[in-house]
N, C-alpha and C positions, 0 to 999 in steps of 0.2 A: 912160917907164915906163907900163905898162898901167893904165888906169883901174880902181879897185878893184871897182866894180860890174860892169864888163865881165869882169874876171878871175874874179870870183865866178861869173858865168854860164857862162864857158868851163869852169871846173874842175868845177862841179856837172853841167854837161851832158855831161861825159866819161863818166859812168857809163852814160848812155844811148847816146852816140855809139859807144862801143867795142862795143856790142851788134851794131852793123852792120859795123864796119870790121875790128876786131881789129888790134892793133898788134904787129908782130914784136919779139922781145926776145931777148937772148943768155942761154941757160940758165946758171945757177950751181948746180952740184950740191951745194955745201956748205950750201945752204939758209940762207945768211946773206950779207948785204952791209951791213956796218956803216953806219948804226945799226939796220938792219932785220934781224930774226931770225925764223925760223919753227921750230915744234916740232909733231910729230905724235904723238899717243898713241892706241893701239888697246886697247880693252877688250872682254871677252866673246869668244865664238867662234861660228862657224857663223852661224845666222840672227839671233843676238842681238848680233853684233859691232857696235861703234860706233867711229868714227874721229873724233878731235877735233883740229882744226888751230888753232894760236894764232900770230898775227902780232904781234910786239912791237917796240917802239922803245927803244933806249938813250936816255939823257938827251940831248936835242938840241932846238934851237929851230927851229920850223917855222911856216909860214903857211898852206900848202895842200898837198894831195896826192891821188893817185888810185891805188888798190890793188885787185886782184881775186884771189880764191882760186878756182882752176879745178879741175875734176874730170871724170872719165869717167862720164857718166850711165848707161852700160851696166854699170857696176860699183858705183857708189855712188848713194845717194839723199840729197838735202839734207834735214836734219831741223830745224836751227835755226841762227841766226846772231845775234851781238850785237857791238856796237861799244863799246869801252871808253873810250878818251880822247875827251873831248867838245870839239867845236868850235862856233863860232857858227852855221855852216851846214854841213849834211851831207846826202848823198843816197845811198841804198842801192838797188842794182838786183839783185834776186834772180833775174832772168831773163837775166843776162849770158851771151852766147855768143861763142865764138871758135873758128870752125871746128867740129870735132867735140866740143869741150869746152864745158861749161857752167860757171857759177860765180856768185859773189856779188861785185859790184863796189861799192867804197866810195870816194866822193869827198868831200873836206872842205875847208873854208876857215875861217880865223880872222879876227877883226876886226883883229888885230895879231900880230906875232911872239909865239909862245907856247913856253915851255920845257916839254917833255913827257917822260914816262918811264913805260913800262908797256905794257899790252895794247892794241893798236889794233883787232884783230878776233879773234873766236872763232867758228869754224864747225864744226858737228858733222854727220857723215854716218852713215847706216846702210848696211850692206852689202846688196846685192840678195839676195832670197830664192833659195836653192838654188845660189848662186854657187860654182863650184869654186875651189879654192885657186889664187891667182895674185898677182902683184905689180901694183900700180897706182901711177901717179905723180900727185901732187897739186902743182899749180903755184901759186905766189904771184907774180902779175905786178905789178910796180911800174911804173906809167906815169910816175911822177915824184913826188918829195917835195921841196918847196922852202921856202926862207926868203926871202921877197920874190922878187927876181930870181935869187938864187943857188940852184943845185941842191944839195940835201942828198943825195939819191939820184937818179941818173939812171935812165933806163929799163932795167929788167933783169927777169929771170925766175928765181925761186928754185924749186928742185924737191926734193920729198921723196918717197921711194919707201916703200910700206908693203905688207906681206903681208896679204891679205884672203881671205875665203871659207872654204869647208869643206876642210880637209886630207883627202886621200884616206884612206879607212878601210883598215886592214890586215885581211886575212883572219884571223879568229880561229883559235886552235889549242887544242883541249881538252888540258890538261896531265895531268889524272887524273880517274878516277871511282872512288869508294870507297863501300863499304857502311857505314852508321852505324846507330846505334840508332833513328833516326827515318826512315831511308830511304837513297836513293842521293845522294851528294854529287858534283856535277859542278863542276869547276874549270877555267877557261880563261885564256888570256893576256889581259892588260889592254891596251887601246888608249887612250892619253890623249886622242885626238881623238874618241872615241866618247861619245855622250850616254847610251847604254844598250845592252842586249843582249836578244835574243829566243832562248829555248831551245825546241828542238823534240825530240820523242821518237817513236820507232817501235818496233815489236816485230820488225821485220826490217830488215836493212841496206839493202836496196833498195826497201823498202816505202814506204807513205805516212807522212810525218812530220806530227805534229800539234803546234801551238804549245801549250806548257804554261806558259810564264811570260815576262813582260817585266820585265827587271831594270835598275835605274838605281843607280849608285853602288857596285856590287859586281861582282866577276868570279867569282862562285860561286853555286850554287843547290842547295838540298836538295829532292829529289823524294820526297815522302812517299807519293805515290799509286802504290806499286809492290806487286807480289804475289810470294809465295814461288815459287822454282823457275822464274822467268821471266827471259828475257834481254831487255834494253832497249838500244836504240841512241839516241845523242844527237848533235845538231848544234847549233851556236851561230852566230848572225848578229849583228853589231854594227850600230848605226844612229846617225844624226845628225838633229837637227831633230825636228819634231812634225807631226802632221796630214798634210795632203796634200803638204807639202814635205819629209817625212822621206825620207832616202836610206839604203840598206842596203849592207853589205859582201857579199862572197862568203860562202857557207856554209863552216863548218869541215868537215874530214873527219869522218865518223861514228866514234864510239868507243862500245864496248859494255861492259855489265856483266851478270853473271848473279846474281840475288838468291837468297841462301840463307837458310834458317831460322836466326834469330839469337836465342837465348834465348827462343824461342817468340813473338817479337814479330811475325814475319810468318807467316801461315798461310792 
């Protein structure tokens, strides 16, 4: 039987050693290998999207283990990590690398066999700015979880796939333009993946279009700056994000309306 102090050094050193070697494992697509389970939750969208990975253990007795959560650094950025179940000694390596993957490695050792149940690791990622919609795989590599000399979980790789990034924007379509008491009302199709819309106007179909409004939360706009007996052409563009990372859709086809005097309101 391995000396306890020697075993402690070996286990904790694995968090650093795997940084250099990388140990192959057999993928398990179901994202669980009892008593280990993983779950992935995605919140927000576009540049604000966050992905949270939880690694949990069913009720089981363990003495030591080594686990790493891996990700594609071209897609995700590590924001935070926390370790739930406490052991006598533990080591966390946030610079774990395995080929093209990066990750967070967690090695732990108890003083004696310990019955545990709950969250082992929680790792949160942000999606890279401006990333186009795609699927990415997050791997949870179990190098081994043991109860003394008996293997509770042998070497394996759990994989979760998640959709991240900005979904492609749909080219807007102006549904209608109508004259109201306060001006021209422009209404267009709504894109659930858009953060907002920009409305443009011109006095000729193929002329220069000027931005007249930026809209968020609505798919309609009242243009009150119109004059009687003039024809106006409108285009709409949807967008995602903000600042320099904002991306835009194609322009809608232009739609026109001629303003007519209405109860003397326009003159």
